[in-house]
KOLTI-396883 format. One line per 3 residues: number of its first residue (from 1); their letters; for each residue z, x, y of N, C-alpha, C. Coordinates in steps of 0.05 Angstrom, whole numbers, plus 5000, padded with zeros to 4 digits. Example, Ala and Ser with C-alpha at 12.3 -4.5 7.8 and 13.67 -1.06 7.14 Angstrom:
! residues 2
1> as> 5156:5264:4886:5156:5246:4910:5156:5264:4934 | 5142:5257:4955:5143:5273:4979:5157:5258:5001
***
This chain:
! residues 380
1> xxx> 2409:5460:2599:2388:5473:2614:2389:5503:2608 | 2366:5516:2605:2364:5544:2598:2378:5562:2618 | 2377:5554:2643:2389:5570:2664:2419:5574:2660
4> xxx> 2432:5554:2648:2461:5556:2643:2469:5578:2624 | 2451:5587:2607:2457:5608:2588:2461:5635:2602 | 2452:5637:2627:2455:5663:2641:2484:5668:2649
7> xxx> 2499:5647:2652:2527:5651:2661:2542:5672:2645 | 2540:5670:2619:2555:5689:2602:2545:5718:2605 | 2520:5721:2615:2509:5748:2618:2520:5762:2643
10> xxx> 2530:5746:2662:2540:5758:2687:2570:5753:2690 | 2584:5750:2668:2613:5748:2669:2624:5776:2676 | 2644:5776:2694:2655:5802:2703:2676:5811:2682
13> xxx> 2668:5829:2665:2687:5840:2645:2679:5869:2640 | 2699:5886:2634:2693:5914:2628:2675:5917:2604 | 2658:5937:2605:2639:5942:2583:2653:5961:2563
16> xxx> 2649:5954:2537:2658:5972:2516:2635:5989:2506 | 2640:6006:2487:2620:6025:2477:2596:6010:2465 | 2601:5986:2455:2578:5970:2443:2559:5961:2465
19> xxx> 2569:5960:2490:2552:5951:2513:2543:5974:2530 | 2546:5998:2520:2541:6022:2537:2513:6022:2549 | 2494:6010:2536:2466:6009:2545:2464:5994:2572
22> xxx> 2485:5978:2579:2485:5964:2604:2495:5981:2628 | 2506:6004:2622:2516:6022:2643:2494:6032:2661 | 2500:6036:2686:2480:6047:2705:2492:6070:2720
25> xxx> 2480:6093:2717:2485:6117:2734:2515:6124:2737 | 2528:6128:2714:2555:6139:2715:2556:6166:2699 | 2533:6178:2695:2532:6203:2679:2548:6225:2693
28> xxx> 2547:6226:2719:2561:6248:2733:2591:6245:2729 | 2601:6221:2731:2630:6217:2727:2639:6224:2699 | 2623:6216:2679:2629:6223:2651:2629:6254:2647
31> xxx> 2610:6267:2660:2608:6296:2658:2633:6309:2670 | 2641:6299:2693:2665:6310:2706:2690:6307:2689 | 2693:6283:2677:2716:6279:2659:2716:6297:2636
34> xxx> 2693:6301:2624:2690:6319:2600:2697:6348:2608 | 2687:6357:2631:2692:6384:2640:2722:6388:2645 | 2734:6367:2658:2762:6368:2664:2779:6371:2639
37> xxx> 2773:6354:2619:2789:6355:2594:2784:6380:2578 | 2761:6391:2581:2754:6415:2565:2767:6440:2577 | 2768:6443:2603:2776:6468:2615:2803:6468:2629
40> xxx> 2813:6444:2637:2839:6444:2649:2861:6446:2627 | 2881:6463:2632:2902:6466:2611:2922:6443:2610 | 2927:6430:2633:2946:6408:2634:2943:6393:2660
43> xxx> 2959:6372:2663:2960:6358:2689:2955:6328:2688 | 2962:6315:2711:2957:6287:2714:2933:6284:2733 | 2913:6269:2724:2888:6265:2739:2883:6236:2743
46> xxx> 2869:6229:2765:2864:6201:2771:2835:6193:2769 | 2831:6168:2763:2804:6155:2766:2808:6134:2787 | 2794:6137:2810:2798:6119:2832:2772:6105:2840
49> xxx> 2775:6082:2853:2752:6067:2863:2762:6040:2871 | 2747:6026:2887:2755:6000:2896:2756:5980:2873 | 2771:5959:2876:2774:5939:2855:2746:5928:2847
52> xxx> 2741:5927:2821:2716:5916:2811:2693:5936:2808 | 2698:5961:2815:2677:5981:2814:2671:5991:2786 | 2690:5987:2767:2684:5995:2739:2701:6016:2728
55> xxx> 2726:6019:2737:2744:6039:2727:2750:6035:2697 | 2756:6010:2689:2761:6005:2661:2737:6009:2644 | 2713:6002:2654:2688:6008:2639:2685:6037:2634
58> xxx> 2690:6054:2654:2688:6083:2651:2708:6092:2630 | 2733:6083:2632:2754:6090:2613:2746:6082:2585 | 2735:6058:2582:2727:6049:2555:2705:6065:2542
61> xxx> 2690:6079:2559:2666:6093:2548:2669:6124:2549 | 2693:6133:2555:2698:6162:2555:2696:6172:2526 | 2682:6193:2522:2680:6206:2495:2688:6235:2498
64> xxx> 2712:6242:2487:2724:6268:2491:2729:6281:2463 | 2721:6306:2459:2725:6319:2433:2753:6330:2428 | 2774:6315:2438:2801:6322:2433:2816:6297:2424
67> xxx> 2840:6300:2414:2856:6277:2406:2862:6260:2431 | 2852:6235:2431:2854:6218:2455:2869:6193:2449 | 2888:6186:2466:2903:6161:2464:2898:6145:2489
70> xxx> 2888:6120:2485:2883:6103:2508:2904:6081:2509 | 2915:6077:2532:2937:6057:2536:2928:6037:2557 | 2930:6012:2551:2926:5991:2572:2953:5978:2577
73> xxx> 2963:5982:2601:2990:5972:2608:2989:5941:2610 | 3010:5929:2599:3012:5900:2602:3039:5892:2615 | 3059:5910:2613:3085:5905:2625:3088:5922:2650
76> xxx> 3086:5910:2674:3086:5926:2698:3104:5914:2719 | 3126:5901:2710:3144:5888:2730:3158:5908:2748 | 3165:5932:2737:3178:5952:2753:3175:5979:2739
79> xxx> 3188:5999:2751:3186:6027:2741:3195:6029:2712 | 3217:6015:2705:3227:6016:2678:3208:6005:2658 | 3197:5981:2663:3179:5969:2643:3153:5984:2640
82> xxx> 3144:5997:2661:3120:6014:2658:3125:6037:2639 | 3148:6050:2643:3156:6073:2625:3158:6063:2596 | 3171:6040:2592:3174:6029:2565:3147:6022:2553
85> xxx> 3129:6011:2569:3102:6004:2560:3087:6029:2551 | 3088:6050:2568:3074:6075:2561:3085:6086:2535 | 3112:6087:2533:3125:6099:2510:3120:6083:2485
88> xxx> 3120:6056:2487:3115:6039:2464:3087:6043:2453 | 3067:6043:2471:3040:6046:2463:3034:6074:2450 | 3046:6094:2462:3044:6121:2450:3055:6122:2422
91> xxx> 3079:6111:2419:3092:6112:2393:3077:6094:2372 | 3066:6072:2382:3052:6054:2364:3028:6067:2351 | 3012:6081:2367:2987:6094:2357:2993:6120:2343
94> xxx> 3018:6131:2346:3024:6157:2334:3042:6156:2310 | 3052:6132:2303:3073:6131:2282:3064:6140:2255 | 3037:6139:2249:3028:6148:2223:3028:6179:2221
97> xxx> 3026:6192:2244:3023:6221:2243:3047:6236:2254 | 3063:6223:2271:3086:6236:2284:3112:6222:2275 | 3129:6237:2262:3153:6225:2249:3170:6210:2269
100> xxx> 3175:6221:2292:3194:6209:2311:3182:6184:2324 | 3156:6180:2323:3143:6157:2336:3154:6130:2326 | 3158:6128:2300:3168:6103:2289:3197:6097:2299
103> xxx> 3213:6117:2301:3241:6114:2311:3240:6104:2340 | 3222:6116:2356:3219:6108:2384:3210:6079:2387 | 3190:6072:2371:3179:6045:2372:3201:6024:2366
106> xxx> 3216:6029:2345:3237:6011:2337:3259:6010:2358 | 3266:6032:2371:3286:6033:2392:3278:6016:2415 | 3252:6018:2423:3242:6003:2446:3243:5973:2440
109> xxx> 3235:5965:2416:3235:5937:2409:3264:5926:2409 | 3283:5942:2400:3311:5933:2400:3321:5930:2429 | 3314:5950:2446:3322:5949:2474:3312:5924:2488
112> xxx> 3286:5919:2485:3273:5897:2498:3284:5871:2488 | 3288:5869:2462:3298:5845:2450:3326:5839:2460 | 3343:5859:2463:3370:5855:2473:3370:5846:2502
115> xxx> 3354:5860:2519:3354:5854:2547:3342:5827:2552 | 3319:5821:2539:3306:5795:2543:3324:5772:2532 | 3337:5778:2509:3355:5758:2497:3378:5752:2515
118> xxx> 3389:5772:2528:3411:5768:2547:3402:5750:2570 | 3379:5757:2581:3368:5741:2604:3364:5712:2596 | 3353:5708:2572:3348:5681:2563:3374:5666:2559
121> xxx> 3394:5680:2548:3420:5667:2544:3433:5659:2570 | 3431:5675:2590:3442:5669:2616:3429:5644:2628 | 3402:5642:2624:3388:5619:2635:3396:5593:2621
124> xxx> 3403:5595:2596:3412:5571:2581:3440:5563:2589 | 3458:5584:2591:3486:5578:2598:3489:5567:2625 | 3473:5578:2644:3476:5569:2672:3494:5587:2687
127> xxx> 3487:5594:2712:3502:5612:2728:3531:5603:2733 | 3535:5577:2735:3562:5567:2742:3583:5573:2721 | 3574:5576:2696:3594:5581:2675:3596:5610:2667
130> xxx> 3583:5627:2682:3584:5656:2675:3600:5671:2696 | 3621:5685:2687:3637:5700:2705:3623:5726:2713 | 3621:5731:2739:3605:5754:2749:3619:5780:2741
133> xxx> 3645:5780:2736:3659:5805:2730:3655:5814:2702 | 3652:5795:2683:3649:5803:2655:3621:5798:2643 | 3603:5790:2660:3576:5785:2651:3556:5801:2668
136> xxx> 3552:5826:2661:3532:5842:2676:3507:5845:2659 | 3484:5840:2671:3459:5842:2657:3454:5871:2648 | 3447:5875:2622:3441:5902:2612:3415:5912:2625
139> xxx> 3413:5938:2628:3389:5950:2640:3375:5968:2620 | 3350:5973:2626:3335:5991:2609:3348:6019:2610 | 3349:6033:2587:3360:6059:2586:3338:6079:2594
142> xxx> 3334:6082:2620:3312:6097:2631:3313:6127:2622 | 3337:6138:2622:3339:6167:2617:3334:6173:2587 | 3342:6155:2570:3336:6159:2541:3307:6156:2536
145> xxx> 3294:6137:2550:3266:6132:2547:3250:6158:2556 | 3259:6170:2578:3246:6195:2587:3250:6217:2566 | 3274:6218:2555:3280:6238:2534:3261:6234:2510
148> xxx> 3258:6209:2502:3240:6204:2479:3211:6211:2486 | 3202:6204:2511:3175:6211:2520:3171:6241:2518 | 3191:6256:2527:3189:6285:2526:3186:6295:2497
151> xxx> 3202:6284:2479:3200:6293:2451:3174:6285:2438 | 3164:6261:2444:3139:6251:2432:3116:6267:2442 | 3114:6273:2467:3092:6289:2477:3093:6318:2466
154> xxx> 3117:6328:2463:3119:6355:2450:3108:6355:2422 | 3115:6334:2406:3105:6332:2379:3075:6328:2377 | 3064:6312:2396:3035:6308:2396:3020:6334:2402
157> xxx> 3030:6349:2422:3017:6375:2428:3019:6394:2405 | 3043:6394:2392:3047:6412:2369:3027:6406:2347 | 3022:6381:2342:3004:6373:2320:2974:6377:2327
160> xxx> 2967:6369:2352:2938:6368:2359:2929:6390:2377 | 2948:6406:2387:2942:6429:2405:2934:6419:2433 | 2916:6400:2435:2908:6389:2461:2906:6359:2458
163> xxx> 2919:6344:2476:2921:6315:2475:2912:6304:2502 | 2896:6283:2501:2887:6268:2525:2899:6240:2524 | 2916:6234:2543:2927:6207:2546:2913:6193:2569
166> xxx> 2901:6170:2564:2887:6155:2585:2902:6129:2590 | 2912:6124:2614:2928:6100:2621:2913:6082:2640 | 2906:6058:2631:2892:6039:2648:2911:6018:2658
169> xxx> 2902:6005:2679:2916:5982:2693:2937:5991:2712 | 2942:6017:2716:2962:6025:2736:2951:6021:2764 | 2924:6018:2766:2912:6014:2793:2918:5986:2803
172> xxx> 2929:5968:2786:2936:5941:2796:2962:5940:2812 | 2976:5963:2811:3002:5963:2825:3000:5974:2853 | 3021:5970:2869:3022:5980:2896:3023:6010:2896
175> xxx> 3011:6022:2916:3010:6052:2917:3038:6064:2914 | 3057:6054:2929:3084:6065:2928:3096:6064:2900 | 3093:6042:2886:3104:6039:2859:3090:6059:2840
178> xxx> 3064:6062:2842:3049:6080:2825:3059:6109:2829 | 3063:6117:2854:3071:6144:2859:3100:6149:2850 | 3117:6129:2852:3145:6132:2842:3144:6137:2812
181> xxx> 3128:6121:2798:3127:6124:2768:3116:6151:2761 | 3094:6160:2773:3082:6185:2765:3100:6209:2773 | 3113:6207:2796:3130:6228:2805:3154:6231:2786
184> xxx> 3165:6208:2778:3189:6208:2760:3182:6219:2732 | 3157:6217:2724:3149:6225:2697:3134:6252:2696 | 3131:6265:2719:3114:6288:2719:3124:6311:2702
187> xxx> 3151:6313:2698:3161:6335:2681:3155:6329:2652 | 3154:6304:2644:3148:6296:2617:3118:6297:2611 | 3102:6294:2632:3073:6291:2628:3057:6316:2636
190> xxx> 3070:6334:2650:3056:6359:2658:3064:6382:2640 | 3050:6383:2618:3056:6404:2598:3030:6417:2589 | 3032:6442:2582:3009:6457:2572:2998:6442:2547
193> xxx> 2972:6436:2548:2960:6422:2525:2959:6391:2528 | 2970:6381:2551:2970:6352:2555:2956:6345:2580 | 2934:6329:2578:2919:6319:2601:2924:6289:2602
196> xxx> 2933:6279:2625:2938:6251:2629:2918:6241:2651 | 2903:6220:2644:2884:6208:2662:2893:6180:2668 | 2897:6173:2693:2906:6146:2700:2887:6133:2720
199> xxx> 2884:6107:2718:2869:6092:2738:2888:6087:2761 | 2878:6092:2785:2895:6092:2809:2884:6073:2831 | 2901:6062:2847:2892:6046:2870:2875:6062:2889
202> xxx> 2855:6049:2901:2837:6063:2920:2852:6076:2943 | 2874:6064:2951:2890:6074:2974:2901:6102:2968 | 2906:6108:2943:2917:6134:2935:2896:6155:2940
205> xxx> 2871:6149:2934:2849:6168:2937:2847:6177:2967 | 2849:6157:2985:2847:6164:3013:2869:6183:3022 | 2894:6177:3012:2916:6193:3020:2914:6221:3007
208> xxx> 2905:6222:2982:2902:6247:2968:2882:6265:2982 | 2859:6253:2990:2838:6268:3003:2849:6280:3030 | 2865:6264:3044:2876:6273:3069:2896:6296:3065
211> xxx> 2912:6294:3043:2931:6315:3037:2916:6342:3031 | 2894:6340:3016:2879:6364:3009:2866:6377:3033 | 2859:6361:3053:2846:6372:3077:2866:6381:3098
214> xxx> 2891:6375:3095:2912:6383:3115:2935:6397:3100 | 2930:6422:3092:2950:6435:3075:2976:6442:3089 | 2976:6443:3115:3001:6450:3129:3019:6426:3135
217> xxx> 3009:6402:3128:3025:6379:3132:3041:6373:3107 | 3058:6352:3109:3078:6348:3088:3068:6328:3066 | 3043:6331:3058:3033:6314:3037:3045:6321:3010
220> xxx> 3050:6302:2993:3063:6307:2968:3045:6299:2944 | 3023:6286:2949:3007:6276:2927:2997:6298:2908 | 2988:6320:2920:2977:6341:2903:2998:6355:2885
223> xxx> 3024:6350:2891:3045:6359:2873:3047:6342:2848 | 3036:6317:2850:3037:6299:2827:3010:6298:2813 | 2989:6295:2828:2962:6291:2817:2945:6316:2822
226> xxx> 2935:6327:2801:2919:6352:2803:2892:6348:2816 | 2879:6326:2809:2853:6320:2820:2846:6290:2815 | 2827:6280:2830:2819:6252:2827:2788:6251:2825
229> xxx> 2780:6236:2805:2751:6230:2802:2746:6203:2816 | 2730:6203:2836:2725:6179:2852:2699:6165:2842 | 2702:6140:2836:2679:6124:2828:2667:6112:2854
232> xxx> 2644:6122:2862:2632:6113:2887:2621:6085:2884 | 2615:6072:2906:2602:6046:2906:2573:6051:2897 | 2562:6030:2884:2534:6032:2876:2515:6027:2900
235> xxx> 2491:6038:2898:2471:6031:2918:2460:6003:2912 | 2446:5991:2931:2435:5965:2927:2415:5965:2903 | 2399:5987:2901:2380:5988:2879:2394:5991:2852
238> xxx> 2417:6004:2852:2433:6006:2827:2445:5979:2819 | 2455:5964:2839:2465:5937:2833:2443:5920:2822 | 2419:5922:2833:2396:5907:2824:2390:5915:2795
241> xxx> 2391:5940:2789:2386:5950:2761:2407:5938:2742 | 2433:5938:2751:2454:5927:2734:2448:5898:2728 | 2440:5882:2748:2434:5854:2744:2410:5850:2725
244> xxx> 2389:5866:2729:2366:5864:2712:2373:5870:2682 | 2390:5890:2678:2398:5896:2651:2415:5873:2639 | 2431:5860:2655:2447:5838:2645:2430:5813:2640
247> xxx> 2412:5808:2658:2396:5783:2656:2375:5784:2634 | 2364:5807:2630:2344:5812:2608:2323:5791:2607 | 2322:5775:2585:2301:5755:2581:2302:5732:2600
250> xxx> 2323:5730:2616:2326:5708:2635:2317:5716:2663 | 2306:5740:2666:2300:5751:2692:2279:5734:2707 | 2262:5720:2693:2241:5704:2705:2252:5681:2721
253> xxx> 2277:5674:2718:2289:5652:2734:2294:5661:2763 | 2293:5687:2768:2298:5697:2795:2273:5711:2806 | 2267:5705:2831:2246:5721:2843:2258:5748:2853
256> xxx> 2241:5767:2857:2250:5794:2863:2267:5795:2889 | 2259:5780:2909:2274:5781:2934:2302:5770:2931 | 2306:5750:2914:2332:5738:2910:2351:5759:2898
259> xxx> 2342:5776:2880:2358:5797:2868:2366:5818:2890 | 2347:5824:2907:2353:5843:2929:2375:5832:2948 | 2374:5806:2953:2394:5794:2970:2421:5795:2957
262> xxx> 2422:5789:2931:2447:5790:2916:2459:5818:2917 | 2441:5838:2912:2450:5866:2912:2461:5874:2939 | 2448:5866:2961:2457:5873:2988:2484:5859:2994
265> xxx> 2486:5834:2985:2511:5819:2990:2535:5832:2976 | 2531:5845:2954:2553:5856:2938:2566:5881:2951 | 2553:5893:2970:2564:5918:2983:2570:5939:2962
268> xxx> 2554:5941:2941:2556:5962:2922:2577:5957:2900 | 2589:5933:2899:2609:5927:2880:2599:5907:2859 | 2597:5915:2833:2587:5897:2813:2601:5870:2811
271> xxx> 2628:5871:2815:2643:5846:2813:2633:5825:2833 | 2628:5834:2857:2617:5815:2877:2589:5805:2870 | 2573:5823:2858:2546:5815:2850:2547:5794:2828
274> xxx> 2565:5798:2808:2568:5778:2787:2578:5751:2798 | 2597:5753:2816:2609:5729:2827:2589:5712:2842 | 2573:5724:2860:2554:5709:2875:2531:5699:2858
277> xxx> 2524:5715:2837:2503:5706:2819:2511:5681:2804 | 2537:5680:2795:2546:5656:2782:2546:5632:2801 | 2555:5636:2826:2554:5615:2846:2526:5604:2850
280> xxx> 2507:5622:2850:2479:5614:2854:2469:5598:2830 | 2476:5606:2806:2467:5592:2782:2479:5564:2781 | 2505:5562:2787:2518:5536:2787:2505:5517:2808
283> xxx> 2498:5529:2831:2485:5513:2851:2457:5503:2842 | 2443:5521:2828:2416:5514:2818:2419:5492:2797 | 2439:5494:2780:2443:5474:2759:2449:5447:2772
286> xxx> 2466:5447:2793:2474:5422:2805:2450:5409:2820 | 2431:5425:2829:2408:5415:2843:2384:5412:2825 | 2388:5419:2799:2366:5418:2779:2342:5435:2787
289> xxx> 2349:5458:2798:2329:5478:2806:2323:5496:2782 | 2297:5501:2777:2290:5517:2754:2281:5545:2761 | 2279:5551:2787:2272:5578:2796:2288:5585:2821
292> xxx> 2303:5607:2819:2320:5616:2841:2304:5634:2860 | 2301:5625:2885:2285:5640:2904:2301:5649:2928 | 2288:5664:2945:2300:5676:2969:2313:5654:2987
295> xxx> 2299:5632:2992:2309:5612:3010:2335:5600:3000 | 2337:5594:2974:2361:5582:2963:2384:5601:2965 | 2380:5626:2958:2401:5647:2959:2411:5650:2987
298> xxx> 2394:5652:3006:2402:5655:3034:2419:5632:3043 | 2411:5608:3037:2426:5584:3045:2454:5584:3033 | 2456:5590:3007:2482:5590:2994:2500:5611:3006
301> xxx> 2489:5635:3010:2505:5657:3021:2515:5650:3048 | 2498:5639:3065:2505:5631:3092:2528:5611:3092 | 2526:5591:3074:2547:5571:3073:2574:5582:3064
304> xxx> 2573:5601:3045:2598:5614:3035:2611:5630:3057 | 2595:5645:3072:2606:5662:3093:2616:5645:3116 | 2602:5624:3123:2611:5607:3145:2638:5594:3138
307> xxx> 2641:5586:3113:2666:5574:3105:2689:5595:3108 | 2684:5619:3100:2704:5640:3102:2711:5646:3131 | 2691:5649:3148:2696:5655:3176:2710:5632:3190
310> xxx> 2704:5608:3182:2718:5585:3194:2748:5586:3188 | 2755:5596:3164:2783:5598:3156:2798:5619:3172 | 2784:5641:3179:2798:5662:3194:2795:5659:3224
313> xxx> 2778:5641:3233:2775:5634:3262:2772:5659:3280 | 2749:5672:3279:2744:5695:3296:2741:5686:3325 | 2750:5703:3343:2746:5698:3372:2718:5705:3379
316> xxx> 2709:5696:3403:2682:5702:3412:2679:5733:3416 | 2699:5746:3425:2697:5775:3428:2695:5789:3400 | 2710:5779:3380:2707:5790:3354:2679:5786:3342
319> xxx> 2668:5763:3348:2641:5757:3338:2620:5776:3349 | 2625:5788:3372:2605:5806:3384:2602:5831:3366 | 2622:5837:3349:2620:5860:3331:2603:5854:3306
322> xxx> 2597:5829:3302:2580:5822:3279:2551:5824:3289 | 2543:5849:3292:2517:5856:3304:2506:5881:3290 | 2485:5878:3275:2475:5900:3259:2467:5924:3276
325> xxx> 2460:5920:3301:2452:5942:3318:2474:5963:3323 | 2499:5955:3318:2522:5972:3322:2527:5991:3299 | 2515:5986:3276:2521:6000:3251:2496:6014:3240
328> xxx> 2500:6033:3221:2525:6045:3212:2534:6067:3232 | 2558:6078:3226:2568:6100:3243:2597:6104:3239 | 2608:6123:3254:2637:6128:3253:2651:6106:3270
331> xxx> 2677:6105:3268:2693:6085:3283:2687:6089:3313 | 2688:6114:3322:2684:6120:3350:2656:6112:3360 | 2636:6118:3343:2608:6112:3351:2604:6082:3353
334> xxx> 2614:6067:3334:2611:6038:3335:2625:6025:3358 | 2650:6034:3363:2665:6023:3386:2651:6030:3412 | 2641:6054:3414:2627:6062:3439:2603:6044:3444
337> xxx> 2587:6038:3423:2564:6020:3426:2573:5992:3435 | 2595:5983:3422:2605:5956:3428:2615:5954:3457 | 2628:5975:3467:2638:5975:3494:2614:5974:3514
340> xxx> 2594:5990:3508:2570:5991:3525:2555:5965:3525 | 2552:5953:3502:2535:5929:3499:2549:5904:3509 | 2576:5902:3504:2590:5877:3509:2610:5879:3532
343> xxx> 2612:5902:3545:2630:5906:3568:2659:5900:3561 | 2667:5911:3538:2695:5906:3529:2713:5929:3538 | 2739:5923:3544:2758:5945:3548:2761:5962:3523
346> xxx> 2765:5987:3527:2766:6006:3505:2788:5998:3484 | 2812:5991:3494:2834:5984:3475:2827:5958:3460 | 2814:5939:3473:2806:5914:3460:2785:5920:3438
349> xxx> 2766:5937:3444:2745:5944:3425:2756:5957:3400 | 2775:5976:3403:2787:5988:3380:2804:5968:3364 | 2818:5951:3378:2834:5930:3365:2816:5911:3348
352> xxx> 2794:5903:3360:2775:5886:3345:2764:5900:3321 | 2756:5925:3324:2745:5940:3301:2765:5941:3278 | 2790:5948:3284:2810:5951:3264:2816:5924:3250
355> xxx> 2815:5902:3266:2820:5876:3254:2797:5868:3235 | 2773:5873:3243:2750:5866:3226:2748:5883:3201 | 2758:5908:3204:2760:5925:3181:2780:5914:3161
358> xxx> 2802:5905:3171:2823:5893:3155:2813:5868:3140 | 2797:5852:3154:2786:5827:3142:2763:5832:3123 | 2752:5857:3122:2730:5862:3104:2703:5856:3117
361> xxx> 2702:5849:3142:2677:5844:3156:2663:5870:3162 | 2679:5890:3169:2669:5918:3171:2679:5932:3146 | 2663:5948:3133:2671:5962:3109:2666:5992:3112
364> xxx> 2681:6008:3098:2678:6037:3099:2667:6047:3072 | 2646:6062:3072:2635:6074:3048:2628:6103:3054 | 2642:6121:3038:2637:6150:3041:2640:6160:3070
367> xxx> 2661:6149:3083:2667:6159:3110:2651:6146:3132 | 2632:6128:3125:2615:6115:3145:2622:6085:3145 | 2623:6073:3169:2629:6045:3171:2603:6029:3175
370> xxx> 2602:6005:3163:2579:5988:3166:2588:5959:3165 | 2569:5942:3173:2574:5913:3171:2572:5904:3142 | 2591:5889:3133:2589:5880:3105:2563:5865:3100
373> xxx> 2552:5869:3077:2527:5855:3069:2531:5825:3068 | 2555:5816:3065:2560:5787:3064:2557:5774:3091 | 2568:5787:3111:2569:5774:3138:2542:5773:3151
376> xxx> 2525:5792:3146:2499:5792:3159:2481:5768:3152 | 2489:5754:3130:2472:5731:3122:2477:5706:3139 | 2495:5709:3157:2498:5687:3177:2473:5686:3195
379> xx> 2458:5708:3197:2437:5710:3217:2409:5714:3205 | 2406:5710:3178:2380:5713:3166:2371:5687:3154
***
């Protein structure tokens, strides 16, 4: 069926430069990155945004007129493996131009081979036959790795005068682990002529913003990260434009209202838009539907949300917060309306708000809280 061909068009994957025509309204972010790399002398900078918003797509499409090295982390078990992964990738792409890079790459491979080989040998021998006193697992040589990183970055700066290192996939880690890694490497990465751009978890952006606004408090993020470029959520019209660009010649399978519903459901996140679009297409295929309309989309969305809410079992009091008349607004404004409308105790209302925020039923965008576009489809 022709409708099935659309699935590959809405697969959630980062866009490369060959797909740049599918990008929507990220010109401001690209301009900020270019200005940062052009005028800042050094420092660690972040690219932040909620999961699925397009951090890797932005990283893939950065065009900077300086020597640029892009690293995608694959080994992220702990602080040591992240350092080794960064160092290995830097040495791998630099070995043709930087003499010490080949030595570093070979050293890392030997280190990993030895450590992994030991672990494998222990698993074959079995714990019962290994004496704990004479069989200690070897560890990564963290300090030598840092020394090598220091030497390699020095050589890169010496050769190219200004170097941009872009590190992707660090946003997949917990906030605490990311900060430990960056803090431990800041001496090796904060050098005149070296700009490091890393993808960061959304939670770091919130803490960083708070630190910047409260200078007399004991925030430490600004000592590690010089600045953060925040990738905002898309508007519903921008999500609709993203879908139209992806669907292209298949757009006639959707009526205009169904695309608007999908865009609203996504809450500004392309990943959610692609996910629900695929669900809708599969449903259409199973029902042998040849045209996706508003009624079908509403029904599917309602069923999906009901299934989710049944799993989390909201109380009757919690359900009173699923009311569009309460939103948008600040936490205090929404709670005040809920207290007035539903006669709830103040402490109960705040507790319900925080719980629904945790569950994603209430979402925060640019400092304003609103009802998720997903949940409202229970009532339309």
